[in-house]
C-alpha positions in Angstrom: 8.5 -10.5 3.9 9.6 -6.9 4.7 7.7 -4.1 6.3 8.7 -0.6 7.5 8.6 -0.2 11.2 8.3 3.3 12.6 8.3 4.5 16.2 7.7 8.0 17.3 8.5 10.3 20.3 10.0 8.4 23.3 9.4 5.0 21.6 12.4 5.5 19.4 14.5 4.4 22.3 13.3 0.9 21.6 14.8 0.9 18.1 18.4 -0.3 17.6 20.7 2.7 18.3 21.7 3.1 14.7 18.0 3.5 13.7 16.9 6.0 16.4 17.8 9.2 14.5 15.5 8.3 11.5 12.8 6.7 13.7 12.2 3.9 11.2 13.7 0.7 10.0 13.0 -2.0 7.4 12.0 -5.2 9.2 11.9 -8.7 8.0 8.9 -10.5 9.5 7.3 -13.9 8.9 4.5 -14.1 6.5 1.2 -13.7 8.3 2.9 -11.9 11.3 0.5 -10.0 13.5 1.0 -6.5 14.8 1.5 -7.9 18.3 4.1 -10.4 17.1 6.1 -7.6 15.4 5.9 -5.4 18.5 6.8 -8.1 21.1 10.6 -8.4 20.4 11.0 -4.7 21.0 9.8 -5.0 24.7 7.7 -1.9 24.7 5.4 -1.6 27.7 1.8 -2.1 26.4 0.8 1.2 28.1 3.2 3.0 25.8 1.7 1.5 22.6 -1.2 3.9 22.2 -1.7 4.8 18.5 -1.0 2.1 16.0 -1.4 2.7 12.2 -0.9 0.3 9.3 -0.4 2.2 6.1 -2.0 5.3 7.8 -5.1 3.5 9.0 -5.8 3.2 12.8 -5.8 -0.3 14.3 -7.7 -0.5 17.6 -6.1 -2.4 20.5 -8.5 -5.3 20.2 -7.4 -6.0 16.7 -3.6 -5.9 17.2 -3.2 -9.5 18.2 -5.1 -10.8 15.1 -4.4 -8.1 12.4 -1.8 -9.6 10.0 0.7 -7.6 8.0 1.6 -8.1 4.3 4.8 -7.4 2.4 5.4 -3.6 2.1 3.1 -2.5 5.0 4.2 0.4 7.1 3.6 -0.1 10.8 3.7 3.1 12.8 3.4 3.5 16.6 3.0 6.5 18.8 3.0 6.6 22.6 0.3 8.5 24.6 0.6 12.3 24.3 -0.3 15.0 26.8 -1.1 18.5 26.0 -3.5 21.3 26.6 
């Protein structure tokens, strides 16, 4: 099945070089893949995976190891942000 994988801000460095400009890529994943399983091959430090959305809906950290994705989902991830 295929999902759209989006990384924002400094996380785009974890995408393949040819995908960094657009910050997203189509991604083939196994049926029933969890968010954690999709993230793992990209070797992002867990502390940098702050805000996770599936189709625009927030997924809390405690659900990321069990929340499965379906064909056509959009998985978007932001790092922590600082500001004032």
